[in-house]
C-alpha atoms as one frame of an Amber mdcrd trajectory, in Angstrom:
protein
 -21.255   8.732  -2.556 -21.443  11.174   0.447 -18.024  12.068   1.928 -18.389
   9.640   5.072 -19.017   6.732   2.623 -15.740   7.215   1.216 -13.900   7.275
   4.101 -16.054   4.087   5.759 -14.807   2.277   2.601 -11.363   3.271   3.280
 -11.621   2.723   6.945 -13.766   1.537   9.799 -12.292   3.722  12.646 -10.026
   7.543  12.065  -6.909   5.216  10.718  -5.897   3.548   7.452  -3.062   1.236
   7.628  -0.178   2.315   5.186   2.671  -0.427   6.064   6.161   0.076   4.104
   7.643  -3.359   4.454   5.451  -6.746   3.823   5.755  -7.889   7.749   4.226
  -4.953   8.133   1.297  -5.638   5.712   0.480  -9.549   6.395   0.615  -7.696
  10.177  -2.033  -5.341   8.614  -3.703  -8.096   7.083  -3.742 -10.219   9.579
  -4.756  -7.855  13.061  -6.361  -4.850  11.511 -10.144  -4.858  11.275  -9.439
  -1.526   8.769 -11.021  -2.326   5.220  -8.487  -1.218   3.317  -4.579  -1.109
   3.312  -2.286   1.070   1.854   0.474  -0.252   0.259   3.819   1.782   0.817
   6.295  -0.406  -0.984   6.666  -2.769  -3.471   6.278  -3.508  -7.512   4.283
  -5.287 -10.195   6.183  -8.605  -9.235   4.620  -8.959  -5.628   1.558  -6.882
  -6.244  -0.414 -10.070  -7.608   0.741 -11.956  -4.220  -0.556  -8.817  -2.133
  -3.545  -8.426  -3.999  -4.477 -12.208  -3.322  -3.524 -11.884   0.337  -5.685
  -8.747   0.729  -8.554 -10.628  -0.836  -8.491 -13.845   1.399  -8.908 -10.982
   4.105 -11.518  -9.262   2.711  -8.850  -6.129   2.512  -9.014  -3.195  -0.373
  -5.658  -2.050  -1.601  -4.941   0.874  -2.217  -1.626   1.450  -3.792   0.607
   4.736  -3.509   1.573   5.302  -7.559   4.636   7.000  -6.511   6.495   4.188
  -4.526   5.023   1.108  -6.492   8.033  -0.146  -9.105   7.781  -1.332 -12.679
   4.426  -0.028 -14.009   4.061   2.855 -15.810   2.784   5.911 -14.979   0.330
   6.286 -18.162  -2.750   5.150 -18.852  -1.453   1.545 -19.718  -0.118   1.364
 -16.265  -3.125   2.839 -14.916  -5.429   0.356 -16.684  -3.315  -2.633 -15.571
  -3.596  -2.154 -11.827  -6.920  -1.376 -12.377  -7.364  -5.067 -14.314  -5.383
  -6.424 -11.328  -7.436  -5.452  -8.618  -6.132  -2.168  -7.636  -9.222  -0.768
  -5.535  -7.426   2.731  -5.149  -4.595   5.059  -5.695  -2.914   7.883  -4.232
  -0.591   9.777  -6.035   0.854  13.710  -6.213  -0.359  13.941 -10.311  -3.800
  14.919 -11.789  -3.241  13.043 -15.070  -2.940  10.168 -12.917  -6.071  10.978
 -11.234  -8.185  11.360 -14.011  -6.372   8.289 -15.593  -7.962   6.225 -12.283
 -10.992   7.557 -12.198 -11.308   6.559 -16.034 -10.459   3.123 -15.028 -12.823
   2.529 -12.366 -10.518   3.077  -9.267 -11.379   5.484  -6.502  -8.255   8.370
  -6.205  -6.675   9.974  -3.399  -4.717  13.193  -4.163  -2.171  13.451  -1.460
  -0.997  17.361  -1.336   2.119  18.406   0.550   1.409  21.452   2.889   4.381
  23.591   3.894   3.283  26.969   3.603   0.064  29.206   2.534   1.176  28.493
  -0.927   1.129  25.362  -1.782  -2.422  25.466  -0.160  -3.191  27.650  -3.532
  -1.010  25.285  -5.795  -2.916  22.344  -4.321  -6.213  23.673  -5.533  -4.827
  24.931  -8.449  -3.784  21.380  -9.278  -7.237  20.216  -8.534  -9.121  22.632
 -11.119 -11.159  20.134 -13.539 -10.223  16.987 -11.866 -12.004  15.467  -8.820
 -10.426  13.391  -7.037 -12.499  11.382  -4.020 -10.616  12.394  -1.705  -7.721
  14.513  -0.598  -4.693  13.567   1.818  -3.102  16.216   3.263   0.437  15.584
   4.578   1.717  16.120   7.243  -1.152  15.108   9.131  -0.300  17.631  12.046
  -1.857  20.527  10.127  -4.044  23.120  12.092  -7.839  22.946  11.787  -8.020
  25.988  10.248  -6.081  24.869   6.801  -8.259  21.913   6.988 -11.550  23.612
   7.514 -10.090  26.103   4.304  -9.403  23.404   2.270 -12.569  21.370   3.053
 -14.652  24.530   2.145 -12.351  25.011  -0.963 -12.680  21.574  -2.756 -15.857
  19.940  -1.224 -13.582  16.555   0.036 -13.023  14.130   2.599  -9.643  15.580
   4.029  -7.680  12.801   5.286  -4.106  13.304   6.606  -0.202  11.306   6.670
   2.154  11.644   8.321   3.831  12.501  11.330   1.303  10.441  13.401   3.611
   8.853  16.167   0.697   8.243  18.630  -2.724   8.113  19.328  -3.277  11.417
  20.623  -1.501  12.737  17.193  -4.076  10.494  15.912  -7.340  12.343  18.003
  -5.653  15.860  17.861  -5.697  14.993  13.575  -9.385  14.051  13.753 -10.287
  16.978  16.285  -8.568  19.335  14.023 -10.939  18.062  11.099  -9.471  15.035
   9.520 -11.949  12.191   8.405  -8.794  10.261   9.225  -5.203   9.544   8.878
  -3.188   6.799   7.265  -0.488   5.420   9.610   3.059   3.553   9.033   3.299
   2.815  12.723   1.551  -0.781  13.499   0.522   0.235  17.141  -1.434   2.893
  15.942  -3.532   0.296  13.644
């Protein structure tokens, strides 16, 4: 699948809703035209209900593994999520990304960039492991860094974090991000 094809699976514009609570999740399902929603909350007790609601609205659910409670961060936990119908995962851990790929899920590798050394460390993490996309945090990264990582990895580059206005999103996209995740309803 092409870079643009992956991004189209995730969003139909430049923003993927990333709700942090149940009320925002319901709002994203009902008011966002985006085909995907990133869960930044929850646990395995409410996940079946969230997945059922997403299916009713024809939405794909992406789970941030570090923020989902009650599921083992191992092969059994990943297979469990895949069988439940989780379409994609976001993770900072290559070993979990590999397991998710093996289970048939899309994988977005999240990379926190604080300095130049983080770029090298991130590129090294991706050796021997090819996620479907890379999400950089914060999304307000300089264009030169986005270009460097896109060239190094060959992956679609997404961004997340510190998006407060439509102008923030426009700048992030102009800088080279293919899309951003955002937690603020007014940005969806």
